[in-house]
MOPAC internal coordinates of N, CA, C and O (Angstrom, degrees):
PM7 1SCF
backbone

  N    0.0000 0     0.00 0     0.00 0    0    0    0
  C    1.4410 1     0.00 0     0.00 0    1    0    0
  C    1.5209 1   108.80 1     0.00 0    2    1    0
  O    1.2310 1   120.80 1   -45.30 1    3    2    1
  N    1.3255 1   116.07 1   134.70 1    3    2    1
  C    1.4609 1   121.86 1   179.36 1    5    3    2
  C    1.5258 1   108.61 1  -105.09 1    6    5    3
  O    1.2310 1   121.13 1   -57.08 1    7    6    5
  N    1.3323 1   115.43 1   122.92 1    7    6    5
  C    1.4638 1   121.10 1  -176.57 1    9    7    6
  C    1.5216 1   109.78 1  -124.38 1   10    9    7
  O    1.2310 1   121.02 1   -58.07 1   11   10    9
  N    1.3321 1   115.66 1   121.93 1   11   10    9
  C    1.4641 1   121.60 1   175.20 1   13   11   10
  C    1.5238 1   108.83 1   -93.15 1   14   13   11
  O    1.2310 1   120.28 1   -37.99 1   15   14   13
  N    1.3221 1   117.07 1   142.01 1   15   14   13
  C    1.4598 1   120.29 1  -176.75 1   17   15   14
  C    1.5251 1   112.30 1  -138.22 1   18   17   15
  O    1.2310 1   121.60 1   -39.29 1   19   18   17
  N    1.3241 1   114.55 1   140.71 1   19   18   17
  C    1.4664 1   123.23 1   173.63 1   21   19   18
  C    1.5187 1   106.14 1  -130.35 1   22   21   19
  O    1.2310 1   119.93 1   -59.61 1   23   22   21
  N    1.3175 1   117.74 1   120.39 1   23   22   21
  C    1.4568 1   121.35 1  -175.12 1   25   23   22
  C    1.5215 1   114.20 1  -104.28 1   26   25   23
  O    1.2310 1   119.98 1   172.25 1   27   26   25
  N    1.3220 1   117.64 1    -7.75 1   27   26   25
  C    1.4673 1   119.22 1  -178.00 1   29   27   26
  C    1.5200 1   110.98 1  -148.45 1   30   29   27
  O    1.2310 1   121.63 1   -31.99 1   31   30   29
  N    1.3237 1   114.48 1   148.01 1   31   30   29
  C    1.4548 1   120.75 1   174.44 1   33   31   30
  C    1.5165 1   109.68 1   -94.55 1   34   33   31
  O    1.2310 1   121.15 1    14.42 1   35   34   33
  N    1.3002 1   115.40 1  -165.58 1   35   34   33
  C    1.4579 1   120.62 1   179.94 1   37   35   34
  C    1.5287 1   110.67 1   -67.78 1   38   37   35
  O    1.2310 1   119.96 1   -50.93 1   39   38   37
  N    1.3315 1   117.69 1   129.07 1   39   38   37
  C    1.4608 1   119.31 1   179.49 1   41   39   38
  C    1.5217 1   113.19 1   -67.20 1   42   41   39
  O    1.2310 1   120.04 1   166.36 1   43   42   41
  N    1.3382 1   117.53 1   -13.64 1   43   42   41
  C    1.4614 1   119.93 1   178.36 1   45   43   42
  C    1.5306 1   112.73 1   -89.65 1   46   45   43
  O    1.2310 1   119.82 1   173.85 1   47   46   45
  N    1.3272 1   117.96 1    -6.15 1   47   46   45
  C    1.4694 1   121.55 1   178.01 1   49   47   46
  C    1.5257 1   108.74 1   -66.51 1   50   49   47
  O    1.2310 1   120.11 1   -43.81 1   51   50   49
  N    1.3331 1   117.40 1   136.19 1   51   50   49
  C    1.4703 1   120.44 1  -174.54 1   53   51   50
  C    1.5268 1   113.51 1   -62.06 1   54   53   51
  O    1.2310 1   119.59 1   155.34 1   55   54   53
  N    1.3211 1   118.39 1   -24.66 1   55   54   53
  C    1.4640 1   120.93 1  -179.60 1   57   55   54
  C    1.5253 1   112.47 1  -111.26 1   58   57   55
  O    1.2310 1   120.29 1  -158.20 1   59   58   57
  N    1.3208 1   117.05 1    21.80 1   59   58   57
  C    1.4643 1   120.26 1  -174.99 1   61   59   58
  C    1.5241 1   113.37 1   -57.84 1   62   61   59
  O    1.2310 1   120.03 1   143.76 1   63   62   61
  N    1.3094 1   117.55 1   -36.24 1   63   62   61
  C    1.4757 1   119.07 1  -178.02 1   65   63   62
  C    1.5329 1   112.42 1   -64.41 1   66   65   63
  O    1.2310 1   120.37 1   161.72 1   67   66   65
  N    1.3357 1   116.89 1   -18.28 1   67   66   65
  C    1.4612 1   120.99 1   178.87 1   69   67   66
  C    1.5233 1   113.33 1   -93.20 1   70   69   67
  O    1.2310 1   120.25 1   167.84 1   71   70   69
  N    1.3285 1   117.12 1   -12.16 1   71   70   69
  C    1.4586 1   118.85 1  -174.53 1   73   71   70
  C    1.5207 1   114.93 1  -122.24 1   74   73   71
  O    1.2310 1   119.63 1   168.31 1   75   74   73
  N    1.3062 1   118.31 1   -11.69 1   75   74   73
  C    1.4624 1   120.83 1  -177.87 1   77   75   74
  C    1.5207 1   112.13 1  -104.18 1   78   77   75
  O    1.2310 1   121.60 1   -28.55 1   79   78   77
  N    1.3221 1   114.54 1   151.45 1   79   78   77
  C    1.4617 1   122.99 1   176.96 1   81   79   78
  C    1.5191 1   108.49 1  -125.18 1   82   81   79
  O    1.2310 1   120.61 1   -10.39 1   83   82   81
  N    1.3111 1   116.45 1   169.61 1   83   82   81
  C    1.4625 1   119.89 1   172.21 1   85   83   82
  C    1.5245 1   108.58 1   -90.07 1   86   85   83
  O    1.2310 1   120.61 1   -27.94 1   87   86   85
  N    1.3081 1   116.44 1   152.06 1   87   86   85
  C    1.4637 1   120.28 1   177.01 1   89   87   86
  C    1.5222 1   110.27 1   -60.19 1   90   89   87
  O    1.2310 1   120.41 1   142.79 1   91   90   89
  N    1.3152 1   116.82 1   -37.21 1   91   90   89
  C    1.4618 1   120.71 1  -178.77 1   93   91   90
  C    1.5275 1   111.84 1   -65.98 1   94   93   91
  O    1.2310 1   120.05 1   153.75 1   95   94   93
  N    1.3145 1   117.51 1   -26.25 1   95   94   93
  C    1.4658 1   120.63 1   178.21 1   97   95   94
  C    1.5234 1   111.87 1   -77.89 1   98   97   95
  O    1.2310 1   120.27 1   155.55 1   99   98   97
  N    1.3242 1   117.09 1   -24.45 1   99   98   97
  C    1.4554 1   121.52 1  -173.58 1  101   99   98
  C    1.5287 1   113.30 1  -103.88 1  102  101   99
  O    1.2310 1   120.19 1   129.47 1  103  102  101
  N    1.3025 1   117.23 1   -50.53 1  103  102  101
  C    1.4586 1   121.89 1  -168.87 1  105  103  102
  C    1.5216 1   115.94 1   -60.00 1  106  105  103
  O    1.2310 1   118.63 1   134.35 1  107  106  105
  N    1.3172 1   120.21 1   -45.65 1  107  106  105
  C    1.4706 1   117.87 1  -177.54 1  109  107  106
  C    1.5300 1   113.38 1   -57.31 1  110  109  107
  O    1.2310 1   120.23 1   151.02 1  111  110  109
  N    1.3128 1   117.16 1   -28.98 1  111  110  109
  C    1.4673 1   121.28 1   179.98 1  113  111  110
  C    1.5277 1   112.10 1   -76.59 1  114  113  111
  O    1.2310 1   120.36 1   162.26 1  115  114  113
  N    1.3155 1   116.91 1   -17.74 1  115  114  113
  C    1.4591 1   121.07 1  -175.74 1  117  115  114
  C    1.5150 1   113.85 1   -99.56 1  118  117  115
  O    1.2310 1   119.67 1   166.83 1  119  118  117
  N    1.3004 1   118.23 1   -13.17 1  119  118  117
  C    1.4635 1   121.27 1  -179.68 1  121  119  118
  C    1.5235 1   107.58 1   -72.08 1  122  121  119
  O    1.2310 1   121.78 1   -68.03 1  123  122  121
  N    1.3377 1   114.19 1   111.97 1  123  122  121
  C    1.4587 1   121.78 1  -172.35 1  125  123  122
  C    1.5244 1   109.14 1  -140.30 1  126  125  123
  O    1.2310 1   119.51 1   -38.06 1  127  126  125
  N    1.3259 1   118.54 1   141.94 1  127  126  125
  C    1.4619 1   119.31 1   175.94 1  129  127  126
  C    1.5295 1   110.71 1   -57.65 1  130  129  127
  O    1.2310 1   120.92 1   -43.43 1  131  130  129
  N    1.3203 1   115.84 1   136.57 1  131  130  129
  C    1.4567 1   120.80 1   178.90 1  133  131  130
  C    1.5220 1   114.44 1    85.94 1  134  133  131
  O    1.2310 1   120.24 1   180.00 1  135  134  133
  N    1.3331 1   117.14 1     0.00 1  135  134  133
  C    1.4659 1   121.65 1  -179.64 1  137  135  134
  C    1.5226 1   108.69 1  -120.05 1  138  137  135
  O    1.2310 1   120.74 1   -54.37 1  139  138  137
  N    1.3271 1   116.19 1   125.63 1  139  138  137
  C    1.4652 1   120.91 1   173.28 1  141  139  138
  C    1.5111 1   107.99 1  -103.81 1  142  141  139
  O    1.2310 1   120.58 1   -58.58 1  143  142  141
  N    1.3281 1   116.50 1   121.42 1  143  142  141
  C    1.4592 1   122.19 1  -179.77 1  145  143  142
  C    1.5186 1   110.18 1   -92.14 1  146  145  143
  O    1.2310 1   121.43 1   -40.15 1  147  146  145
  N    1.3399 1   114.87 1   139.85 1  147  146  145
  C    1.4603 1   122.26 1   178.84 1  149  147  146
  C    1.5150 1   108.58 1  -126.31 1  150  149  147
  O    1.2310 1   120.49 1   -53.87 1  151  150  149
  N    1.3054 1   116.67 1   126.13 1  151  150  149
  C    1.4536 1   120.75 1   176.58 1  153  151  150
  C    1.5246 1   109.60 1   -78.23 1  154  153  151
  O    1.2310 1   121.32 1   -54.28 1  155  154  153
  N    1.3284 1   115.08 1   125.72 1  155  154  153
  C    1.4562 1   122.33 1   173.77 1  157  155  154
  C    1.5215 1   109.36 1  -109.94 1  158  157  155
  O    1.2310 1   121.21 1  -166.38 1  159  158  157
  N    1.3293 1   115.29 1    13.62 1  159  158  157
  C    1.4592 1   122.38 1  -174.79 1  161  159  158
  C    1.5178 1   111.28 1   -73.80 1  162  161  159
  O    1.2310 1   120.75 1   -62.20 1  163  162  161
  N    1.3276 1   116.18 1   117.80 1  163  162  161
  C    1.4697 1   120.84 1   176.88 1  165  163  162
  C    1.5243 1   109.68 1   -72.56 1  166  165  163
  O    1.2310 1   120.97 1   -42.65 1  167  166  165
  N    1.3017 1   115.75 1   137.35 1  167  166  165
  C    1.4585 1   124.12 1   175.09 1  169  167  166
  C    1.5309 1   115.45 1    49.74 1  170  169  167
  O    1.2310 1   120.14 1  -130.32 1  171  170  169
  N    1.3440 1   117.34 1    49.68 1  171  170  169
  C    1.4673 1   117.70 1   175.47 1  173  171  170
  C    1.5202 1   110.25 1   -73.22 1  174  173  171
  O    1.2310 1   120.63 1   -24.78 1  175  174  173
  N    1.2849 1   116.40 1   155.22 1  175  174  173
  C    1.4666 1   119.59 1   175.17 1  177  175  174
  C    1.5269 1   108.64 1   -66.52 1  178  177  175
  O    1.2310 1   119.54 1   -43.28 1  179  178  177
  N    1.3284 1   118.49 1   136.72 1  179  178  177
  C    1.4724 1   120.69 1  -179.30 1  181  179  178
  C    1.5244 1   112.90 1   -55.14 1  182  181  179
  O    1.2310 1   119.91 1   143.98 1  183  182  181
  N    1.3183 1   117.77 1   -36.02 1  183  182  181
  C    1.4659 1   120.49 1  -179.37 1  185  183  182
  C    1.5241 1   111.12 1   -65.04 1  186  185  183
  O    1.2310 1   120.04 1   148.69 1  187  186  185
  N    1.3334 1   117.53 1   -31.31 1  187  186  185
  C    1.4661 1   121.18 1   178.59 1  189  187  186
  C    1.5146 1   109.92 1   -66.19 1  190  189  187
  O    1.2310 1   120.50 1   131.04 1  191  190  189
  N    1.3325 1   116.65 1   -48.96 1  191  190  189
  C    1.4628 1   119.61 1  -179.45 1  193  191  190
  C    1.5211 1   111.91 1   -64.81 1  194  193  191
  O    1.2310 1   120.28 1   142.18 1  195  194  193
  N    1.3074 1   117.07 1   -37.82 1  195  194  193
  C    1.4682 1   120.03 1   178.70 1  197  195  194
  C    1.5254 1   110.33 1   -61.85 1  198  197  195
  O    1.2310 1   120.19 1   142.87 1  199  198  197
  N    1.3128 1   117.24 1   -37.13 1  199  198  197
  C    1.4591 1   121.07 1   179.70 1  201  199  198
  C    1.5167 1   113.34 1   -72.22 1  202  201  199
  O    1.2310 1   119.61 1   161.37 1  203  202  201
  N    1.3212 1   118.34 1   -18.63 1  203  202  201
  C    1.4624 1   122.55 1  -178.53 1  205  203  202
  C    1.5151 1   113.32 1   -91.82 1  206  205  203
  O    1.2310 1   120.40 1   154.59 1  207  206  205
  N    1.3134 1   116.84 1   -25.41 1  207  206  205
  C    1.4661 1   120.72 1  -177.21 1  209  207  206
  C    1.5200 1   109.51 1   -65.25 1  210  209  207
  O    1.2310 1   118.78 1   -33.40 1  211  210  209
  N    1.3000 1   119.92 1   146.60 1  211  210  209
  C    1.4580 1   130.39 1     3.23 1  213  211  210
  C    1.5251 1   113.74 1   -94.24 1  214  213  211
  O    1.2310 1   119.67 1  -172.49 1  215  214  213
  N    1.3201 1   118.23 1     7.51 1  215  214  213
  C    1.4578 1   120.94 1  -175.49 1  217  215  214
  C    1.5192 1   114.22 1   -72.57 1  218  217  215
  O    1.2310 1   120.12 1   158.17 1  219  218  217
  N    1.3285 1   117.38 1   -21.83 1  219  218  217
  C    1.4637 1   122.12 1  -176.09 1  221  219  218
  C    1.5260 1   109.59 1  -126.14 1  222  221  219
  O    1.2310 1   120.75 1   -49.21 1  223  222  221
  N    1.3205 1   116.18 1   130.79 1  223  222  221
  C    1.4604 1   121.77 1   178.37 1  225  223  222
  C    1.5236 1   108.55 1   -98.45 1  226  225  223
  O    1.2310 1   120.52 1   -52.28 1  227  226  225
  N    1.3185 1   116.61 1   127.72 1  227  226  225
  C    1.4612 1   121.37 1   179.10 1  229  227  226
  C    1.5306 1   108.74 1   -84.07 1  230  229  227
  O    1.2310 1   120.51 1   -67.62 1  231  230  229
  N    1.3316 1   116.64 1   112.38 1  231  230  229
  C    1.4559 1   120.77 1  -179.56 1  233  231  230
  C    1.5196 1   113.87 1   -97.15 1  234  233  231
  O    1.2310 1   119.51 1   171.29 1  235  234  233
  N    1.2991 1   118.53 1    -8.71 1  235  234  233
  C    1.4602 1   121.45 1  -173.68 1  237  235  234
  C    1.5345 1   113.15 1   -52.70 1  238  237  235
  O    1.2310 1   118.79 1   137.60 1  239  238  237
  N    1.3378 1   119.92 1   -42.40 1  239  238  237
  C    1.4733 1   118.10 1  -179.76 1  241  239  238
  C    1.5315 1   113.80 1   -61.15 1  242  241  239
  O    1.2310 1   120.18 1   159.23 1  243  242  241
  N    1.3370 1   117.27 1   -20.77 1  243  242  241
  C    1.4694 1   120.78 1  -177.27 1  245  243  242
  C    1.5258 1   113.59 1   -99.69 1  246  245  243
  O    1.2310 1   119.71 1   177.21 1  247  246  245
  N    1.3133 1   118.15 1    -2.79 1  247  246  245
  C    1.4632 1   121.01 1  -176.38 1  249  247  246
  C    1.5228 1   111.24 1   -88.31 1  250  249  247
  O    1.2310 1   120.97 1   -43.23 1  251  250  249
  N    1.3369 1   115.76 1   136.77 1  251  250  249
  C    1.4507 1   119.57 1   179.25 1  253  251  250
  C    1.5189 1   113.06 1  -103.28 1  254  253  251
  O    1.2310 1   120.22 1   136.37 1  255  254  253
  N    1.3384 1   117.18 1   -43.63 1  255  254  253
  C    1.4609 1   120.92 1  -177.87 1  257  255  254
  C    1.5219 1   109.93 1  -149.66 1  258  257  255
  O    1.2310 1   120.94 1     4.11 1  259  258  257
  N    1.3214 1   115.81 1  -175.89 1  259  258  257
  C    1.4613 1   119.42 1  -177.24 1  261  259  258
  C    1.5238 1   112.94 1   -64.55 1  262  261  259
  O    1.2310 1   119.72 1   148.04 1  263  262  261
  N    1.3158 1   118.14 1   -31.96 1  263  262  261
  C    1.4593 1   120.20 1   177.56 1  265  263  262
  C    1.5188 1   110.16 1   -63.01 1  266  265  263
  O    1.2310 1   120.01 1   137.73 1  267  266  265
  N    1.3244 1   117.58 1   -42.27 1  267  266  265
  C    1.4674 1   121.34 1   175.56 1  269  267  266
  C    1.5251 1   110.28 1   -60.58 1  270  269  267
  O    1.2310 1   121.05 1   140.69 1  271  270  269
  N    1.3026 1   115.60 1   -39.31 1  271  270  269
  C    1.4583 1   121.16 1  -174.66 1  273  271  270
  C    1.5184 1   112.00 1   -62.63 1  274  273  271
  O    1.2310 1   119.85 1   139.74 1  275  274  273
  N    1.3141 1   117.89 1   -40.26 1  275  274  273
  C    1.4561 1   121.02 1  -173.21 1  277  275  274
  C    1.5244 1   114.55 1   -99.33 1  278  277  275
  O    1.2310 1   119.71 1   154.02 1  279  278  277
  N    1.2961 1   118.16 1   -25.98 1  279  278  277
  C    1.4588 1   121.79 1  -167.34 1  281  279  278
  C    1.5213 1   115.20 1   -64.53 1  282  281  279
  O    1.2310 1   119.37 1   147.00 1  283  282  281
  N    1.2950 1   118.80 1   -33.00 1  283  282  281
  C    1.4606 1   121.04 1  -169.09 1  285  283  282
  C    1.5268 1   114.86 1   -92.18 1  286  285  283
  O    1.2310 1   119.61 1  -171.13 1  287  286  285
  N    1.3184 1   118.36 1     8.87 1  287  286  285
  C    1.4597 1   119.94 1  -171.38 1  289  287  286
  C    1.5176 1   113.57 1  -116.35 1  290  289  287
  O    1.2310 1   121.49 1   -29.53 1  291  290  289
  N    1.3279 1   114.75 1   150.47 1  291  290  289
  C    1.4593 1   121.43 1   173.42 1  293  291  290
  C    1.5262 1   110.30 1   -80.38 1  294  293  291
  O    1.2310 1   121.04 1   153.36 1  295  294  293
  N    1.3308 1   115.62 1   -26.64 1  295  294  293
  C    1.4625 1   121.70 1  -177.76 1  297  295  294
  C    1.5170 1   108.24 1  -153.25 1  298  297  295
  O    1.2310 1   120.59 1   -38.11 1  299  298  297
  N    1.3324 1   116.48 1   141.89 1  299  298  297
  C    1.4584 1   121.61 1   174.03 1  301  299  298
  C    1.5213 1   107.54 1  -121.08 1  302  301  299
  O    1.2310 1   120.58 1   -53.32 1  303  302  301
  N    1.3352 1   116.49 1   126.68 1  303  302  301
  C    1.4628 1   122.79 1   177.29 1  305  303  302
  C    1.5188 1   106.58 1  -112.80 1  306  305  303
  O    1.2310 1   120.74 1   -54.57 1  307  306  305
  N    1.3297 1   116.20 1   125.43 1  307  306  305
  C    1.4555 1   118.77 1  -174.30 1  309  307  306
  C    1.5253 1   111.36 1  -148.32 1  310  309  307
  O    1.2310 1   121.31 1   -33.33 1  311  310  309
  N    1.3192 1   115.10 1   146.67 1  311  310  309
  C    1.4573 1   119.74 1   164.69 1  313  311  310
  C    1.5273 1   105.63 1   -73.62 1  314  313  311
  O    1.2310 1   119.90 1     2.77 1  315  314  313
  N    1.3110 1   117.79 1  -177.23 1  315  314  313
  C    1.4641 1   122.09 1  -176.83 1  317  315  314
  C    1.5282 1   110.04 1   -70.46 1  318  317  315
  O    1.2310 1   120.88 1   -96.23 1  319  318  317
  N    1.3330 1   115.93 1    83.77 1  319  318  317
  C    1.4652 1   121.73 1   178.71 1  321  319  318
  C    1.5278 1   108.94 1  -132.87 1  322  321  319
  O    1.2310 1   121.22 1    -8.44 1  323  322  321
  N    1.2990 1   115.27 1   171.56 1  323  322  321
  C    1.4632 1   120.70 1  -179.75 1  325  323  322
  C    1.5196 1   113.20 1   -65.32 1  326  325  323
  O    1.2310 1   118.96 1   162.13 1  327  326  325
  N    1.3028 1   119.58 1   -17.87 1  327  326  325
  C    1.4665 1   122.29 1   179.44 1  329  327  326
  C    1.5284 1   111.03 1   -65.42 1  330  329  327
  O    1.2310 1   119.86 1   145.83 1  331  330  329
  N    1.3111 1   117.86 1   -34.17 1  331  330  329
  C    1.4604 1   121.37 1  -176.79 1  333  331  330
  C    1.5241 1   112.95 1   -64.59 1  334  333  331
  O    1.2310 1   119.61 1   145.36 1  335  334  333
  N    1.3037 1   118.35 1   -34.64 1  335  334  333
  C    1.4623 1   121.69 1  -173.10 1  337  335  334
  C    1.5198 1   114.25 1   -70.46 1  338  337  335
  O    1.2310 1   118.70 1   130.82 1  339  338  337
  N    1.3327 1   120.09 1   -49.18 1  339  338  337
  C    1.4661 1   117.75 1   177.43 1  341  339  338
  C    1.5256 1   112.25 1   -67.25 1  342  341  339
  O    1.2310 1   119.95 1   149.06 1  343  342  341
  N    1.3107 1   117.70 1   -30.94 1  343  342  341
  C    1.4661 1   119.85 1   177.25 1  345  343  342
  C    1.5292 1   109.60 1   -60.88 1  346  345  343
  O    1.2310 1   120.53 1   134.96 1  347  346  345
  N    1.3281 1   116.60 1   -45.04 1  347  346  345
  C    1.4553 1   120.39 1   177.80 1  349  347  346
  C    1.5164 1   111.99 1   -66.23 1  350  349  347
  O    1.2310 1   120.24 1   139.35 1  351  350  349
  N    1.3200 1   117.14 1   -40.65 1  351  350  349
  C    1.4598 1   121.21 1  -179.92 1  353  351  350
  C    1.5241 1   111.79 1   -64.56 1  354  353  351
  O    1.2310 1   120.49 1   152.27 1  355  354  353
  N    1.3331 1   116.68 1   -27.73 1  355  354  353
  C    1.4564 1   120.82 1   179.43 1  357  355  354
  C    1.5185 1   111.92 1   -88.63 1  358  357  355
  O    1.2310 1   120.59 1  -176.24 1  359  358  357
  N    1.3300 1   116.48 1     3.76 1  359  358  357
  C    1.4540 1   120.32 1   177.88 1  361  359  358
  C    1.5131 1   114.47 1    80.31 1  362  361  359
  O    1.2310 1   119.83 1  -164.48 1  363  362  361
  N    1.3183 1   117.93 1    15.52 1  363  362  361
  C    1.4604 1   120.66 1   177.78 1  365  363  362
  C    1.5268 1   108.69 1   -80.09 1  366  365  363
  O    1.2310 1   120.33 1   -44.61 1  367  366  365
  N    1.3215 1   116.98 1   135.39 1  367  366  365
  C    1.4655 1   116.58 1   174.67 1  369  367  366
  C    1.5247 1   109.24 1   -63.97 1  370  369  367
  O    1.2310 1   120.72 1   -31.11 1  371  370  369
  N    1.2989 1   116.23 1   148.89 1  371  370  369
  C    1.4490 1   119.56 1  -178.16 1  373  371  370
  C    1.5039 1   112.06 1  -145.82 1  374  373  371
  O    1.2310 1   121.65 1   -15.20 1  375  374  373
  N    1.3047 1   114.45 1   164.80 1  375  374  373
  C    1.4509 1   122.41 1   176.65 1  377  375  374
  C    1.4931 1   106.51 1  -138.26 1  378  377  375
  O    1.2310 1   120.60 1   -58.57 1  379  378  377
  N    1.3384 1   116.47 1   121.43 1  379  378  377
  C    1.4630 1   121.40 1   178.46 1  381  379  378
  C    1.5181 1   106.46 1   -92.50 1  382  381  379
  O    1.2310 1   120.48 1   -66.31 1  383  382  381
  N    1.3456 1   116.69 1   113.69 1  383  382  381
  C    1.4675 1   119.66 1  -177.83 1  385  383  382
  C    1.5035 1   111.13 1   -96.30 1  386  385  383
  O    1.2310 1   120.10 1   180.00 1  387  386  385

């Protein structure tokens, strides 16, 4: 199963502290046999991604638009960000965390 995940929104959003999580708070709970996790997180801190490897593949450098972001996954897990909306519109199951 391929699962795309976004754990934080824009840090400049006025309500970001109410909608964003840390990768460390989310990822360890999602690492499961048979599931490959893909980070869809825009502009993560390099230290965060280094701490997640090899369990999580960073796809952001290869993504072009929202269709790319949602199309390749069996499930998209996201905080309240723009990634959740096209995933739902494309009929992908999702979980808003």
